[in-house]
PDB file of all heavy atoms in Angstrom:
ATOM      1  N   MET A   1      64.012 186.844 119.819  1.00  0.00           N
ATOM      2  CA  MET A   1      64.144 185.625 118.987  1.00  0.00           C
ATOM      3  C   MET A   1      63.633 185.923 117.583  1.00  0.00           C
ATOM      4  O   MET A   1      62.452 186.227 117.396  1.00  0.00           O
ATOM      5  CB  MET A   1      63.314 184.495 119.604  1.00  0.00           C
ATOM      6  CG  MET A   1      63.437 183.187 118.828  1.00  0.00           C
ATOM      7  SD  MET A   1      62.552 181.844 119.645  1.00  0.00           S
ATOM      8  CE  MET A   1      62.837 180.537 118.457  1.00  0.00           C
ATOM      9  N   PRO A   2      64.510 185.871 116.603  1.00  0.00           N
ATOM     10  CA  PRO A   2      64.090 186.172 115.217  1.00  0.00           C
ATOM     11  C   PRO A   2      63.124 185.121 114.688  1.00  0.00           C
ATOM     12  O   PRO A   2      63.189 183.955 115.074  1.00  0.00           O
ATOM     13  CB  PRO A   2      65.402 186.154 114.429  1.00  0.00           C
ATOM     14  CG  PRO A   2      66.321 185.300 115.251  1.00  0.00           C
ATOM     15  CD  PRO A   2      65.916 185.525 116.684  1.00  0.00           C
ATOM     16  N   VAL A   3      62.249 185.552 113.801  1.00  0.00           N
ATOM     17  CA  VAL A   3      61.253 184.620 113.259  1.00  0.00           C
ATOM     18  C   VAL A   3      61.925 183.623 112.323  1.00  0.00           C
ATOM     19  O   VAL A   3      61.616 182.449 112.322  1.00  0.00           O
ATOM     20  CB  VAL A   3      60.155 185.397 112.506  1.00  0.00           C
ATOM     21  CG1 VAL A   3      59.159 184.425 111.865  1.00  0.00           C
ATOM     22  CG2 VAL A   3      59.453 186.351 113.459  1.00  0.00           C
ATOM     23  N   LEU A   4      62.882 184.105 111.522  1.00  0.00           N
ATOM     24  CA  LEU A   4      63.562 183.231 110.565  1.00  0.00           C
ATOM     25  C   LEU A   4      64.973 182.961 111.065  1.00  0.00           C
ATOM     26  O   LEU A   4      65.917 183.659 110.712  1.00  0.00           O
ATOM     27  CB  LEU A   4      63.610 183.891 109.177  1.00  0.00           C
ATOM     28  CG  LEU A   4      62.240 184.065 108.514  1.00  0.00           C
ATOM     29  CD1 LEU A   4      62.377 184.827 107.210  1.00  0.00           C
ATOM     30  CD2 LEU A   4      61.591 182.714 108.254  1.00  0.00           C
ATOM     31  N   ASP A   5      65.115 181.936 111.931  1.00  0.00           N
ATOM     32  CA  ASP A   5      66.427 181.537 112.413  1.00  0.00           C
ATOM     33  C   ASP A   5      67.191 180.855 111.285  1.00  0.00           C
ATOM     34  O   ASP A   5      66.592 180.233 110.410  1.00  0.00           O
ATOM     35  CB  ASP A   5      66.278 180.564 113.573  1.00  0.00           C
ATOM     36  CG  ASP A   5      66.739 181.178 114.888  1.00  0.00           C
ATOM     37  OD1 ASP A   5      67.431 182.209 114.843  1.00  0.00           O
ATOM     38  OD2 ASP A   5      66.404 180.625 115.938  1.00  0.00           O
ATOM     39  N   GLU A   6      68.520 180.952 111.324  1.00  0.00           N
ATOM     40  CA  GLU A   6      69.287 180.262 110.295  1.00  0.00           C
ATOM     41  C   GLU A   6      69.183 178.751 110.488  1.00  0.00           C
ATOM     42  O   GLU A   6      69.123 177.995 109.531  1.00  0.00           O
ATOM     43  CB  GLU A   6      70.756 180.709 110.368  1.00  0.00           C
ATOM     44  CG  GLU A   6      70.929 182.165 109.925  1.00  0.00           C
ATOM     45  CD  GLU A   6      72.371 182.438 109.546  1.00  0.00           C
ATOM     46  OE1 GLU A   6      73.165 181.499 109.532  1.00  0.00           O
ATOM     47  OE2 GLU A   6      72.680 183.601 109.256  1.00  0.00           O
ATOM     48  N   ASN A   7      69.169 178.306 111.739  1.00  0.00           N
ATOM     49  CA  ASN A   7      69.029 176.874 112.040  1.00  0.00           C
ATOM     50  C   ASN A   7      67.866 176.676 112.999  1.00  0.00           C
ATOM     51  O   ASN A   7      68.075 176.456 114.189  1.00  0.00           O
ATOM     52  CB  ASN A   7      70.324 176.334 112.668  1.00  0.00           C
ATOM     53  CG  ASN A   7      71.477 176.335 111.668  1.00  0.00           C
ATOM     54  OD1 ASN A   7      71.293 175.930 110.531  1.00  0.00           O
ATOM     55  ND2 ASN A   7      72.634 176.776 112.086  1.00  0.00           N
ATOM     56  N   PRO A   8      66.634 176.776 112.502  1.00  0.00           N
ATOM     57  CA  PRO A   8      65.477 176.618 113.391  1.00  0.00           C
ATOM     58  C   PRO A   8      65.318 175.169 113.810  1.00  0.00           C
ATOM     59  O   PRO A   8      65.754 174.266 113.097  1.00  0.00           O
ATOM     60  CB  PRO A   8      64.296 177.061 112.522  1.00  0.00           C
ATOM     61  CG  PRO A   8      64.748 176.794 111.117  1.00  0.00           C
ATOM     62  CD  PRO A   8      66.243 177.011 111.119  1.00  0.00           C
ATOM     63  N   PRO A   9      64.708 174.925 114.960  1.00  0.00           N
ATOM     64  CA  PRO A   9      64.431 173.543 115.363  1.00  0.00           C
ATOM     65  C   PRO A   9      63.465 172.880 114.385  1.00  0.00           C
ATOM     66  O   PRO A   9      62.817 173.550 113.584  1.00  0.00           O
ATOM     67  CB  PRO A   9      63.782 173.690 116.749  1.00  0.00           C
ATOM     68  CG  PRO A   9      63.370 175.121 116.848  1.00  0.00           C
ATOM     69  CD  PRO A   9      64.308 175.890 115.961  1.00  0.00           C
ATOM     70  N   ASN A  10      63.387 171.547 114.456  1.00  0.00           N
ATOM     71  CA  ASN A  10      62.598 170.801 113.472  1.00  0.00           C
ATOM     72  C   ASN A  10      61.145 171.261 113.435  1.00  0.00           C
ATOM     73  O   ASN A  10      60.557 171.359 112.363  1.00  0.00           O
ATOM     74  CB  ASN A  10      62.651 169.299 113.799  1.00  0.00           C
ATOM     75  CG  ASN A  10      63.985 168.702 113.371  1.00  0.00           C
ATOM     76  OD1 ASN A  10      64.643 169.230 112.480  1.00  0.00           O
ATOM     77  ND2 ASN A  10      64.383 167.621 114.009  1.00  0.00           N
ATOM     78  N   GLY A  11      60.544 171.538 114.588  1.00  0.00           N
ATOM     79  CA  GLY A  11      59.148 171.956 114.605  1.00  0.00           C
ATOM     80  C   GLY A  11      58.959 173.253 113.848  1.00  0.00           C
ATOM     81  O   GLY A  11      58.042 173.392 113.050  1.00  0.00           O
ATOM     82  N   GLN A  12      59.858 174.225 114.082  1.00  0.00           N
ATOM     83  CA  GLN A  12      59.720 175.512 113.398  1.00  0.00           C
ATOM     84  C   GLN A  12      59.982 175.356 111.904  1.00  0.00           C
ATOM     85  O   GLN A  12      59.313 175.958 111.083  1.00  0.00           O
ATOM     86  CB  GLN A  12      60.704 176.511 114.008  1.00  0.00           C
ATOM     87  CG  GLN A  12      60.493 177.944 113.489  1.00  0.00           C
ATOM     88  CD  GLN A  12      61.414 178.934 114.203  1.00  0.00           C
ATOM     89  OE1 GLN A  12      62.118 178.563 115.129  1.00  0.00           O
ATOM     90  NE2 GLN A  12      61.404 180.163 113.765  1.00  0.00           N
ATOM     91  N   LYS A  13      60.977 174.527 111.548  1.00  0.00           N
ATOM     92  CA  LYS A  13      61.285 174.319 110.132  1.00  0.00           C
ATOM     93  C   LYS A  13      60.088 173.682 109.432  1.00  0.00           C
ATOM     94  O   LYS A  13      59.727 174.077 108.324  1.00  0.00           O
ATOM     95  CB  LYS A  13      62.526 173.433 109.997  1.00  0.00           C
ATOM     96  CG  LYS A  13      62.989 173.299 108.545  1.00  0.00           C
ATOM     97  CD  LYS A  13      64.259 172.456 108.468  1.00  0.00           C
ATOM     98  CE  LYS A  13      65.429 173.169 109.127  1.00  0.00           C
ATOM     99  NZ  LYS A  13      66.679 172.394 108.966  1.00  0.00           N
ATOM    100  N   LYS A  14      59.457 172.702 110.097  1.00  0.00           N
ATOM    101  CA  LYS A  14      58.286 172.056 109.495  1.00  0.00           C
ATOM    102  C   LYS A  14      57.161 173.069 109.326  1.00  0.00           C
ATOM    103  O   LYS A  14      56.475 173.087 108.305  1.00  0.00           O
ATOM    104  CB  LYS A  14      57.817 170.890 110.381  1.00  0.00           C
ATOM    105  CG  LYS A  14      56.617 170.157 109.800  1.00  0.00           C
ATOM    106  CD  LYS A  14      56.144 169.053 110.732  1.00  0.00           C
ATOM    107  CE  LYS A  14      57.137 167.905 110.805  1.00  0.00           C
ATOM    108  NZ  LYS A  14      56.628 166.804 111.629  1.00  0.00           N
ATOM    109  N   LEU A  15      56.996 173.958 110.312  1.00  0.00           N
ATOM    110  CA  LEU A  15      55.954 174.982 110.231  1.00  0.00           C
ATOM    111  C   LEU A  15      56.230 175.929 109.064  1.00  0.00           C
ATOM    112  O   LEU A  15      55.323 176.283 108.313  1.00  0.00           O
ATOM    113  CB  LEU A  15      55.892 175.759 111.548  1.00  0.00           C
ATOM    114  CG  LEU A  15      54.815 176.846 111.610  1.00  0.00           C
ATOM    115  CD1 LEU A  15      53.433 176.209 111.529  1.00  0.00           C
ATOM    116  CD2 LEU A  15      54.938 177.638 112.908  1.00  0.00           C
ATOM    117  N   LEU A  16      57.490 176.326 108.885  1.00  0.00           N
ATOM    118  CA  LEU A  16      57.838 177.216 107.779  1.00  0.00           C
ATOM    119  C   LEU A  16      57.578 176.523 106.442  1.00  0.00           C
ATOM    120  O   LEU A  16      57.083 177.146 105.499  1.00  0.00           O
ATOM    121  CB  LEU A  16      59.314 177.616 107.877  1.00  0.00           C
ATOM    122  CG  LEU A  16      59.643 178.607 108.995  1.00  0.00           C
ATOM    123  CD1 LEU A  16      61.152 178.810 109.089  1.00  0.00           C
ATOM    124  CD2 LEU A  16      58.956 179.945 108.755  1.00  0.00           C
ATOM    125  N   ILE A  17      57.896 175.229 106.355  1.00  0.00           N
ATOM    126  CA  ILE A  17      57.653 174.497 105.104  1.00  0.00           C
ATOM    127  C   ILE A  17      56.159 174.439 104.813  1.00  0.00           C
ATOM    128  O   ILE A  17      55.716 174.670 103.674  1.00  0.00           O
ATOM    129  CB  ILE A  17      58.251 173.078 105.196  1.00  0.00           C
ATOM    130  CG1 ILE A  17      59.782 173.162 105.248  1.00  0.00           C
ATOM    131  CG2 ILE A  17      57.799 172.220 104.026  1.00  0.00           C
ATOM    132  CD1 ILE A  17      60.449 171.821 105.474  1.00  0.00           C
ATOM    133  N   ILE A  18      55.359 174.165 105.855  1.00  0.00           N
ATOM    134  CA  ILE A  18      53.905 174.084 105.659  1.00  0.00           C
ATOM    135  C   ILE A  18      53.355 175.433 105.209  1.00  0.00           C
ATOM    136  O   ILE A  18      52.551 175.514 104.277  1.00  0.00           O
ATOM    137  CB  ILE A  18      53.217 173.614 106.964  1.00  0.00           C
ATOM    138  CG1 ILE A  18      53.616 172.165 107.265  1.00  0.00           C
ATOM    139  CG2 ILE A  18      51.700 173.743 106.862  1.00  0.00           C
ATOM    140  CD1 ILE A  18      53.096 171.672 108.604  1.00  0.00           C
ATOM    141  N   LEU A  19      53.819 176.516 105.853  1.00  0.00           N
ATOM    142  CA  LEU A  19      53.351 177.848 105.464  1.00  0.00           C
ATOM    143  C   LEU A  19      53.764 178.153 104.027  1.00  0.00           C
ATOM    144  O   LEU A  19      52.995 178.720 103.254  1.00  0.00           O
ATOM    145  CB  LEU A  19      53.931 178.901 106.422  1.00  0.00           C
ATOM    146  CG  LEU A  19      53.317 178.891 107.823  1.00  0.00           C
ATOM    147  CD1 LEU A  19      54.062 179.870 108.720  1.00  0.00           C
ATOM    148  CD2 LEU A  19      51.848 179.246 107.767  1.00  0.00           C
ATOM    149  N   GLY A  20      54.983 177.782 103.661  1.00  0.00           N
ATOM    150  CA  GLY A  20      55.452 178.014 102.297  1.00  0.00           C
ATOM    151  C   GLY A  20      54.629 177.246 101.276  1.00  0.00           C
ATOM    152  O   GLY A  20      54.281 177.768 100.221  1.00  0.00           O
ATOM    153  N   VAL A  21      54.301 175.996 101.596  1.00  0.00           N
ATOM    154  CA  VAL A  21      53.488 175.182 100.678  1.00  0.00           C
ATOM    155  C   VAL A  21      52.096 175.779 100.530  1.00  0.00           C
ATOM    156  O   VAL A  21      51.570 175.879  99.418  1.00  0.00           O
ATOM    157  CB  VAL A  21      53.419 173.730 101.186  1.00  0.00           C
ATOM    158  CG1 VAL A  21      52.381 172.936 100.391  1.00  0.00           C
ATOM    159  CG2 VAL A  21      54.787 173.077 101.074  1.00  0.00           C
ATOM    160  N   MET A  22      51.513 176.202 101.657  1.00  0.00           N
ATOM    161  CA  MET A  22      50.173 176.800 101.601  1.00  0.00           C
ATOM    162  C   MET A  22      50.190 178.070 100.760  1.00  0.00           C
ATOM    163  O   MET A  22      49.288 178.312  99.948  1.00  0.00           O
ATOM    164  CB  MET A  22      49.680 177.109 103.018  1.00  0.00           C
ATOM    165  CG  MET A  22      49.243 175.864 103.773  1.00  0.00           C
ATOM    166  SD  MET A  22      48.943 176.167 105.514  1.00  0.00           S
ATOM    167  CE  MET A  22      47.921 177.620 105.439  1.00  0.00           C
ATOM    168  N   LEU A  23      51.231 178.893 100.932  1.00  0.00           N
ATOM    169  CA  LEU A  23      51.333 180.129 100.160  1.00  0.00           C
ATOM    170  C   LEU A  23      51.508 179.810  98.675  1.00  0.00           C
ATOM    171  O   LEU A  23      50.891 180.437  97.818  1.00  0.00           O
ATOM    172  CB  LEU A  23      52.521 180.951 100.675  1.00  0.00           C
ATOM    173  CG  LEU A  23      52.730 182.291  99.974  1.00  0.00           C
ATOM    174  CD1 LEU A  23      51.518 183.187 100.179  1.00  0.00           C
ATOM    175  CD2 LEU A  23      53.989 182.971 100.497  1.00  0.00           C
ATOM    176  N   GLY A  24      52.336 178.811  98.380  1.00  0.00           N
ATOM    177  CA  GLY A  24      52.556 178.422  96.993  1.00  0.00           C
ATOM    178  C   GLY A  24      51.275 177.916  96.346  1.00  0.00           C
ATOM    179  O   GLY A  24      50.964 178.262  95.210  1.00  0.00           O
ATOM    180  N   ILE A  25      50.502 177.093  97.072  1.00  0.00           N
ATOM    181  CA  ILE A  25      49.241 176.582  96.534  1.00  0.00           C
ATOM    182  C   ILE A  25      48.277 177.735  96.271  1.00  0.00           C
ATOM    183  O   ILE A  25      47.600 177.771  95.236  1.00  0.00           O
ATOM    184  CB  ILE A  25      48.625 175.563  97.516  1.00  0.00           C
ATOM    185  CG1 ILE A  25      49.494 174.305  97.557  1.00  0.00           C
ATOM    186  CG2 ILE A  25      47.197 175.214  97.106  1.00  0.00           C
ATOM    187  CD1 ILE A  25      49.034 173.298  98.599  1.00  0.00           C
ATOM    188  N   THR A  26      48.239 178.703  97.199  1.00  0.00           N
ATOM    189  CA  THR A  26      47.360 179.859  97.008  1.00  0.00           C
ATOM    190  C   THR A  26      47.739 180.630  95.748  1.00  0.00           C
ATOM    191  O   THR A  26      46.869 181.031  94.972  1.00  0.00           O
ATOM    192  CB  THR A  26      47.440 180.777  98.239  1.00  0.00           C
ATOM    193  OG1 THR A  26      47.122 180.025  99.397  1.00  0.00           O
ATOM    194  CG2 THR A  26      46.480 181.942  98.109  1.00  0.00           C
ATOM    195  N   VAL A  27      49.048 180.824  95.536  1.00  0.00           N
ATOM    196  CA  VAL A  27      49.503 181.552  94.342  1.00  0.00           C
ATOM    197  C   VAL A  27      49.144 180.776  93.083  1.00  0.00           C
ATOM    198  O   VAL A  27      48.661 181.348  92.101  1.00  0.00           O
ATOM    199  CB  VAL A  27      51.026 181.781  94.422  1.00  0.00           C
ATOM    200  CG1 VAL A  27      51.559 182.337  93.101  1.00  0.00           C
ATOM    201  CG2 VAL A  27      51.345 182.744  95.569  1.00  0.00           C
ATOM    202  N   VAL A  28      49.361 179.449  93.094  1.00  0.00           N
ATOM    203  CA  VAL A  28      49.052 178.629  91.910  1.00  0.00           C
ATOM    204  C   VAL A  28      47.564 178.696  91.595  1.00  0.00           C
ATOM    205  O   VAL A  28      47.169 178.858  90.436  1.00  0.00           O
ATOM    206  CB  VAL A  28      49.497 177.172  92.149  1.00  0.00           C
ATOM    207  CG1 VAL A  28      48.956 176.253  91.054  1.00  0.00           C
ATOM    208  CG2 VAL A  28      51.017 177.096  92.203  1.00  0.00           C
ATOM    209  N   ILE A  29      46.718 178.591  92.630  1.00  0.00           N
ATOM    210  CA  ILE A  29      45.266 178.662  92.409  1.00  0.00           C
ATOM    211  C   ILE A  29      44.891 180.033  91.837  1.00  0.00           C
ATOM    212  O   ILE A  29      44.067 180.137  90.921  1.00  0.00           O
ATOM    213  CB  ILE A  29      44.518 178.395  93.734  1.00  0.00           C
ATOM    214  CG1 ILE A  29      44.708 176.930  94.143  1.00  0.00           C
ATOM    215  CG2 ILE A  29      43.027 178.721  93.586  1.00  0.00           C
ATOM    216  CD1 ILE A  29      44.081 176.598  95.486  1.00  0.00           C
ATOM    217  N   GLY A  30      45.516 181.089  92.362  1.00  0.00           N
ATOM    218  CA  GLY A  30      45.228 182.431  91.845  1.00  0.00           C
ATOM    219  C   GLY A  30      45.618 182.562  90.380  1.00  0.00           C
ATOM    220  O   GLY A  30      44.879 183.138  89.580  1.00  0.00           O
ATOM    221  N   VAL A  31      46.778 182.009  90.008  1.00  0.00           N
ATOM    222  CA  VAL A  31      47.218 182.089  88.605  1.00  0.00           C
ATOM    223  C   VAL A  31      46.273 181.296  87.716  1.00  0.00           C
ATOM    224  O   VAL A  31      45.875 181.759  86.643  1.00  0.00           O
ATOM    225  CB  VAL A  31      48.659 181.563  88.487  1.00  0.00           C
ATOM    226  CG1 VAL A  31      49.063 181.418  87.011  1.00  0.00           C
ATOM    227  CG2 VAL A  31      49.626 182.498  89.206  1.00  0.00           C
ATOM    228  N   ILE A  32      45.897 180.091  88.145  1.00  0.00           N
ATOM    229  CA  ILE A  32      44.985 179.263  87.351  1.00  0.00           C
ATOM    230  C   ILE A  32      43.639 179.970  87.190  1.00  0.00           C
ATOM    231  O   ILE A  32      43.077 179.995  86.091  1.00  0.00           O
ATOM    232  CB  ILE A  32      44.806 177.888  88.017  1.00  0.00           C
ATOM    233  CG1 ILE A  32      46.133 177.103  87.947  1.00  0.00           C
ATOM    234  CG2 ILE A  32      43.693 177.093  87.337  1.00  0.00           C
ATOM    235  CD1 ILE A  32      46.075 175.772  88.662  1.00  0.00           C
ATOM    236  N   ALA A  33      43.130 180.569  88.272  1.00  0.00           N
ATOM    237  CA  ALA A  33      41.855 181.275  88.190  1.00  0.00           C
ATOM    238  C   ALA A  33      41.960 182.462  87.239  1.00  0.00           C
ATOM    239  O   ALA A  33      41.027 182.760  86.492  1.00  0.00           O
ATOM    240  CB  ALA A  33      41.433 181.744  89.584  1.00  0.00           C
ATOM    241  N   THR A  34      43.114 183.153  87.259  1.00  0.00           N
ATOM    242  CA  THR A  34      43.294 184.308  86.373  1.00  0.00           C
ATOM    243  C   THR A  34      43.323 183.847  84.915  1.00  0.00           C
ATOM    244  O   THR A  34      42.730 184.468  84.031  1.00  0.00           O
ATOM    245  CB  THR A  34      44.607 185.025  86.714  1.00  0.00           C
ATOM    246  OG1 THR A  34      44.539 185.428  88.085  1.00  0.00           O
ATOM    247  CG2 THR A  34      44.788 186.251  85.839  1.00  0.00           C
ATOM    248  N   ILE A  35      44.009 182.735  84.640  1.00  0.00           N
ATOM    249  CA  ILE A  35      44.091 182.226  83.246  1.00  0.00           C
ATOM    250  C   ILE A  35      42.728 181.702  82.811  1.00  0.00           C
ATOM    251  O   ILE A  35      42.313 181.906  81.654  1.00  0.00           O
ATOM    252  CB  ILE A  35      45.163 181.129  83.171  1.00  0.00           C
ATOM    253  CG1 ILE A  35      46.543 181.735  83.462  1.00  0.00           C
ATOM    254  CG2 ILE A  35      45.154 180.464  81.807  1.00  0.00           C
ATOM    255  CD1 ILE A  35      47.652 180.701  83.535  1.00  0.00           C
ATOM    256  N   ALA A  36      42.013 181.016  83.706  1.00  0.00           N
ATOM    257  CA  ALA A  36      40.758 180.370  83.318  1.00  0.00           C
ATOM    258  C   ALA A  36      39.609 181.364  83.212  1.00  0.00           C
ATOM    259  O   ALA A  36      38.598 181.073  82.585  1.00  0.00           O
ATOM    260  CB  ALA A  36      40.405 179.294  84.353  1.00  0.00           C
ATOM    261  N   SER A  37      39.760 182.545  83.816  1.00  0.00           N
ATOM    262  CA  SER A  37      38.653 183.504  83.776  1.00  0.00           C
ATOM    263  C   SER A  37      38.503 184.047  82.369  1.00  0.00           C
ATOM    264  O   SER A  37      39.485 184.343  81.700  1.00  0.00           O
ATOM    265  CB  SER A  37      38.921 184.653  84.762  1.00  0.00           C
ATOM    266  OG  SER A  37      40.074 185.371  84.367  1.00  0.00           O
ATOM    267  N   PRO A  38      37.265 184.220  81.903  1.00  0.00           N
ATOM    268  CA  PRO A  38      37.010 184.690  80.525  1.00  0.00           C
ATOM    269  C   PRO A  38      37.405 186.155  80.345  1.00  0.00           C
ATOM    270  O   PRO A  38      37.514 186.884  81.308  1.00  0.00           O
ATOM    271  CB  PRO A  38      35.507 184.497  80.349  1.00  0.00           C
ATOM    272  CG  PRO A  38      34.944 184.509  81.744  1.00  0.00           C
ATOM    273  CD  PRO A  38      36.041 183.900  82.615  1.00  0.00           C
TER     274      PRO A  38
END
């Protein structure tokens, strides 16, 4: 069973969205910290 199905069930799709949002927030925080650092 592939991890990234083309048509995943709703639970898996929601999990992928949550993981994507968490990864995006982590990247944004890293960029902000890099800009704000002296």
